[in-house]
C-alpha positions in Angstrom: 0.0 0.0 0.1 2.9 2.3 0.9 4.5 2.2 -2.5 1.5 2.4 -4.3 0.6 5.6 -2.4 4.0 7.0 -3.1 3.7 6.1 -6.8 0.5 8.0 -7.2 2.6 11.2 -6.9 5.5 10.2 -9.0 4.3 12.5 -12.0 4.7 15.6 -9.6 3.5 17.9 -12.4 0.3 15.8 -12.7 -0.3 15.3 -9.1 0.2 19.0 -7.9 -1.9 20.4 -10.6 -4.5 22.7 -8.9 -7.9 21.8 -9.6 -9.7 24.8 -8.2 -9.4 27.3 -11.0 -6.7 26.2 -13.3 -4.0 28.7 -14.3 -4.4 30.5 -17.8 -1.9 29.3 -20.4 1.3 31.2 -21.0 1.6 33.6 -23.8 3.5 32.7 -26.6 4.4 29.6 -28.7 3.3 26.3 -26.9 1.1 28.3 -24.6 -1.4 29.7 -27.1 -4.4 27.7 -27.7 -4.3 27.9 -31.5 -6.1 25.7 -33.7 -3.2 23.1 -33.6 -2.6 23.2 -29.9 -6.5 23.2 -28.9 -6.8 20.1 -31.4 -3.6 18.4 -29.7 -5.0 18.9 -26.4 -8.6 17.4 -27.1 -6.9 14.5 -28.6 -4.7 13.9 -25.6 -7.8 14.2 -23.4 -9.6 12.0 -25.6 -6.8 9.4 -25.3 -6.6 9.6 -21.4 -10.4 9.3 -21.1 -10.6 6.2 -23.5 -7.8 4.8 -21.5 -9.5 5.1 -18.2 -12.7 3.8 -19.7 -11.0 0.8 -21.2 -9.4 0.0 -17.9 -12.9 0.4 -15.9 -14.7 -1.7 -18.5 -12.1 -4.4 -18.2 -12.1 -4.5 -14.4 -16.1 -4.8 -14.4 -15.6 -7.7 -17.0 -13.3 -9.3 -15.1 -15.4 -9.0 -12.1 -18.3 -10.7 -14.1 -16.1 -13.5 -15.1 -15.3 -14.2 -11.3 -19.0 -13.7 -10.3 -20.0 -16.3 -12.9 -17.2 -18.6 -11.8 -18.2 -18.6 -8.3 -21.7 -19.8 -9.3 -23.3 -16.3 -9.3 -25.0 -14.1 -11.7 -23.1 -11.1 -12.7 -25.9 -9.1 -13.9 -28.2 -9.7 -10.8 -24.9 -8.8 -8.5 -24.5 -5.7 -10.2 -28.1 -4.8 -10.0 -28.0 -5.5 -6.3 -25.2 -3.1 -6.0 -26.8 -0.5 -7.7 -30.1 -1.0 -5.9 -28.5 -1.1 -2.6 -26.5 2.2 -3.2 -28.6 4.5 -5.6 -31.6 3.1 -7.0 -33.6 1.8 -3.9 -35.7 3.9 -1.8 -33.4 6.1 0.3 -30.2 4.2 -0.4 -28.7 7.4 -1.8 -29.1 9.1 1.5 -27.1 6.0 3.1 -24.3 6.3 0.3 -23.9 9.9 1.1 -23.6 9.1 4.9 -20.6 6.9 4.0 -19.0 9.0 1.5 -18.7 11.9 3.9 -16.2 10.3 6.3 -14.4 8.8 3.2 -13.8 12.2 1.8 -12.6 13.7 5.0 -10.0 10.9 5.6 -8.7 11.3 1.9 -8.4 15.0 2.3 -6.0 14.4 5.3 -4.3 12.1 3.2 -4.0 14.3 0.5 -2.4 17.1 2.6 0.1 14.9 4.3 1.2 13.6 0.7 1.6 17.0 -0.7 4.3 17.5 1.9 6.0 14.3 0.9 4.7 12.3 3.7 3.0 9.0 3.7 0.4 8.7 6.5 -1.2 5.3 6.6 -2.5 5.4 10.1 -6.0 7.0 9.5 -7.8 4.0 10.9 -6.4 4.3 14.3 -6.5 8.3 14.2 -10.3 8.0 13.2 -10.7 5.6 16.1 -8.9 7.8 18.8 -11.1 10.9 17.5 -14.3 8.9 17.7 -13.1 7.8 21.4 -12.2 11.7 22.2 -15.8 12.7 20.7 -17.5 9.9 22.6 -16.1 10.9 26.1 -17.0 14.6 25.5 -20.4 13.9 24.2 -21.6 11.4 27.0 -19.5 13.2 30.1 -20.0 16.9 29.3 -23.2 18.6 30.2 -24.9 21.8 28.7 -27.1 22.7 25.6 -27.2 20.0 22.9 -25.4 22.3 20.2 -22.7 23.4 22.2 -22.1 19.5 23.4 -22.1 18.6 19.6 -19.6 21.3 18.8 -17.4 20.2 21.7 -17.4 16.8 20.6 -16.5 17.4 17.0 -13.6 19.7 18.3 -12.5 16.8 20.5 -12.6 14.2 17.5 -10.3 16.7 15.6 -7.9 17.3 18.7 -7.7 13.4 19.3 -6.9 12.6 15.7 -4.3 15.3 15.5 -2.6 14.2 18.7 -2.6 10.6 17.6 -0.8 11.7 14.3 1.5 14.2 16.2 3.2 11.2 17.9 4.2 10.3 14.6 5.1 13.5 13.7 7.3 14.1 16.8 9.1 10.8 16.1 9.6 12.0 12.6 11.2 15.1 13.4 12.9 14.4 16.7 14.1 10.9 16.2 13.9 10.6 12.5 11.7 7.7 12.6 9.9 7.1 9.2 6.1 8.3 9.5 5.0 5.3 7.3 6.0 2.9 10.0 4.7 4.8 13.2 1.4 5.7 11.5 0.8 2.1 10.7 1.9 0.8 14.1 0.0 3.4 16.1 -3.3 1.8 14.4 -3.0 -1.2 16.8 -2.1 0.9 19.8 -5.3 3.0 18.9 -7.6 -0.1 18.9 -6.1 -1.4 22.2 -6.6 2.0 23.9 -10.1 2.3 22.7 -10.8 -1.2 23.8 -9.5 -0.3 27.3 -11.7 2.9 27.5 -14.7 0.6 26.6 -14.0 -1.7 29.8 -14.4 1.2 32.1 -17.4 3.3 32.8 -15.2 6.2 34.1 -14.1 6.5 30.2 -16.1 5.1 27.7 -18.2 2.2 28.9 -21.9 2.6 29.1 -23.7 2.1 32.7 -24.8 -1.4 33.2 -28.4 -0.2 32.7 -29.5 -0.4 29.5 -26.6 -2.8 28.0 -26.2 -6.6 27.9 -23.6 -8.0 30.5 -20.3 -8.0 29.3 -21.2 -5.9 26.4 -18.6 -3.5 25.5 -20.6 -0.4 24.3 -20.5 3.5 25.0 -23.5 5.4 26.1 -25.7 6.5 23.3 -25.3 10.1 22.3 -28.6 12.3 23.6 -30.6 13.4 20.8 -30.1 16.9 21.0 -26.3 16.1 20.8 -26.6 14.6 17.2 -25.8 15.9 14.0 -29.1 17.0 12.4 -30.4 15.1 9.4 -32.0 16.4 6.4 -34.4 14.7 3.9 -34.2 15.3 0.3 -36.3 13.4 -2.4 -36.9 10.5 0.2 -33.1 10.5 0.9 -32.1 11.1 4.6 -28.6 11.9 5.5 -26.7 14.1 8.1 -25.8 17.6 7.1 -22.1 16.6 7.7 -22.4 15.6 4.0 -22.4 19.3 3.0 -19.6 20.1 5.5 -17.5 17.4 3.9 -17.8 18.7 0.4 -17.3 22.5 1.7 -14.1 21.2 3.2 -13.0 19.5 -0.1 -13.3 22.9 -1.8 -11.7 24.8 0.9 -8.6 22.4 1.0 -8.5 22.3 -2.7 -8.2 26.4 -2.6 -5.7 26.4 0.1 -3.6 23.9 -1.7 -3.7 25.5 -5.1 -3.9 29.2 -4.0 -2.2 29.9 -0.9 1.6 30.4 0.0 0.9 27.4 2.6 0.1 25.2 -0.1 3.0 26.2 -2.6 5.3 25.6 0.4 3.7 22.5 1.2 4.1 21.2 -2.6 7.8 22.5 -2.6 8.4 20.4 0.4 6.9 17.2 -1.2 9.1 18.0 -4.3 12.4 18.2 -2.7 12.8 18.7 0.9 16.4 20.0 0.6 15.6 22.6 -2.1 12.5 23.7 0.1 14.6 24.2 3.2 17.1 26.5 1.2 14.3 28.4 0.0 13.4 28.9 3.8 10.7 26.3 4.2 10.9 24.7 7.5 10.5 20.9 6.8 9.8 20.3 10.8 7.0 23.0 10.7 5.3 22.3 7.7 5.8 18.8 7.6 4.5 18.0 11.2 1.8 20.6 10.5 0.6 18.4 7.6 0.6 15.4 9.7 -1.4 16.8 12.4 -3.7 18.2 9.9 -4.2 15.0 8.2 -4.6 13.3 11.7 -7.3 15.9 12.5 -9.3 15.4 9.2 -9.5 11.5 10.1 -10.4 12.3 13.7 -13.2 14.5 12.5 -14.3 11.7 10.2 -14.7 9.6 13.2 -16.6 12.4 15.0 -19.2 12.9 12.2 -19.6 8.7 12.0 -20.6 8.9 15.7 -22.6 11.9 15.9 -24.0 11.3 12.4 -25.9 8.0 13.0 -24.9 6.2 10.0 -22.2 4.1 11.9 -22.8 2.4 15.4 -26.3 3.8 16.2 -24.6 6.7 18.1 -22.5 4.7 20.3 -18.9 3.7 20.1 -18.2 -0.2 19.9 -15.0 -2.5 19.0 -14.3 -2.2 15.7 -16.1 1.1 15.3 -14.0 2.5 12.2 -15.3 -0.2 10.0 -12.3 0.2 7.7 -13.4 3.5 6.6 -9.7 5.0 7.3 -8.3 2.1 5.0 -10.8 2.9 2.5 -10.4 6.7 2.6 -6.7 6.3 1.9 -7.5 4.3 -1.2 -9.9 7.1 -2.1 -6.9 9.6 -2.0 -4.8 7.0 -3.9 -7.3 6.5 -6.7 -8.2 10.5 -6.7 -4.5 11.1 -7.5 -4.7 14.0 -4.9 -7.1 15.7 -7.0 -9.8 17.0 -5.1 -12.7 17.1 -7.7 -11.5 13.4 -8.5 -11.6 12.5 -5.1 -15.0 13.5 -4.3 -16.3 11.4 -7.1 -14.1 8.4 -6.0 -15.4 8.8 -2.5 -19.0 8.6 -3.6 -18.3 5.3 -5.9 -16.4 3.6 -2.9 -19.5 4.5 -0.7 -21.8 3.1 -3.3 -19.6 -0.4 -3.2 -19.8 -0.3 0.5 -23.6 0.4 0.9 -24.6 -2.0 -2.2 -22.7 -4.8 -0.9 -25.3 -5.5 1.6 -27.6 -6.2 -1.2 -25.4 -8.7 -2.7 -26.2 -11.5 -0.4 -29.9 -11.6 -1.8 -28.2 -12.8 -5.1 -26.7 -15.9 -3.3 -23.3 -14.6 -3.8 -21.0 -13.6 -0.7 -21.2 -10.2 -0.1 -17.2 -10.0 -0.1 -17.6 -9.9 -3.8 -18.0 -6.2 -3.5 -14.5 -5.9 -2.1 -13.2 -7.9 -5.1 -15.1 -5.2 -7.5 -13.5 -2.5 -5.5 -10.0 -3.8 -5.7 -10.3 -4.4 -9.3 -11.5 -1.0 -10.0 -8.6 0.5 -7.7 -6.2 -1.5 -10.0 -8.0 -0.1 -12.9 -7.7 3.4 -12.0 -4.0 3.2 -11.3 -3.1 1.5 -14.8 -3.3 4.7 -16.8 -1.2 7.0 -14.7 1.3 4.3 -14.7 1.1 4.0 -18.3 1.2 7.7 -19.1 4.0 8.2 -17.0 5.9 5.4 -18.7 5.4 6.7 -22.0 6.3 10.4 -20.9 9.3 9.1 -19.4 10.3 7.4 -22.8 9.8 10.3 -24.8 11.9 12.4 -22.4 14.7 9.7 -22.7 14.5 9.7 -26.5 14.7 13.5 -26.7 17.7 13.5 -24.5 19.5 10.9 -26.6 18.3 12.8 -29.7 20.0 16.0 -28.4 23.2 13.9 -27.8 
């Protein structure tokens, strides 16, 4: 996973291209959008789109073949996935509720990777953020909206603190963040499990829970994220917040000095330091922000009601952290693409529950997801290899 995530940013020019308001073309020569230049760009764009479409069709075809070989009906399985995620009554709302935390986790991963850092511990950061939110939401008194705001802030703080451990080890002891963030996932699960064994931390009182059941107290109704209904689809308003956060992150990365310095640090740390960019300051900040986004995802999962019924339970993250990392990988750090990919992955997750009705193991949705990930990673690799070969051929021609 690590190598794959790093390779998504091999072509720095493509991965770092702003997607919120592209820069106007430079004047002169190749920068002009004349008839030849425009036709060339359209042809190149059509080639890229065709390559992606071909890979996706191949992935779906291979998925259908696997389903048939396992004794299932491919058309019925795909129909079940669509019914469970989009076409069924109210299913779009459920899908949007899953897409929101996926998008937030992906945004944190993008910020860390723009700084040249590989944070793969979002699952643990999400769990710690949810644990912090649970403690504040169940122990703090006061008006419901105030408690809701406090628990969401606590989730951000929890996730940031957890990723801050990796940041401190990275810049104080030069320990690779890819190792520390991954190992801290297990520690986070153990800490949350410890909290769910003690009433003074996270465990619910004996009244209202089964004997030996490890579960937190349910959030009070006035401390939950409000839900809206649009065309029969009900989802928490955190969906709008996640999209707004994505647009804000896209703007900050593309149009601010902070975003430029992060990109410079990700391209070449030594050159960035010579230009006055403090690696420890911006790198640690990127890890903290990435962890904060993962923690916030845990907070909205808890208070949104789509996970755990407003309670914290063992295994609460439900692999949202890992899947969100894949969303950032497949989206190639482009905010607009990441929003779409988050929705697609949420469709696969919510639709998988309907697959069992076709007589096929619901895990077949994971196979489809994995094949789609591979299909969406093949075109960038092929384009990079072609660009590399052309550059080498041009260099040989000059010599």
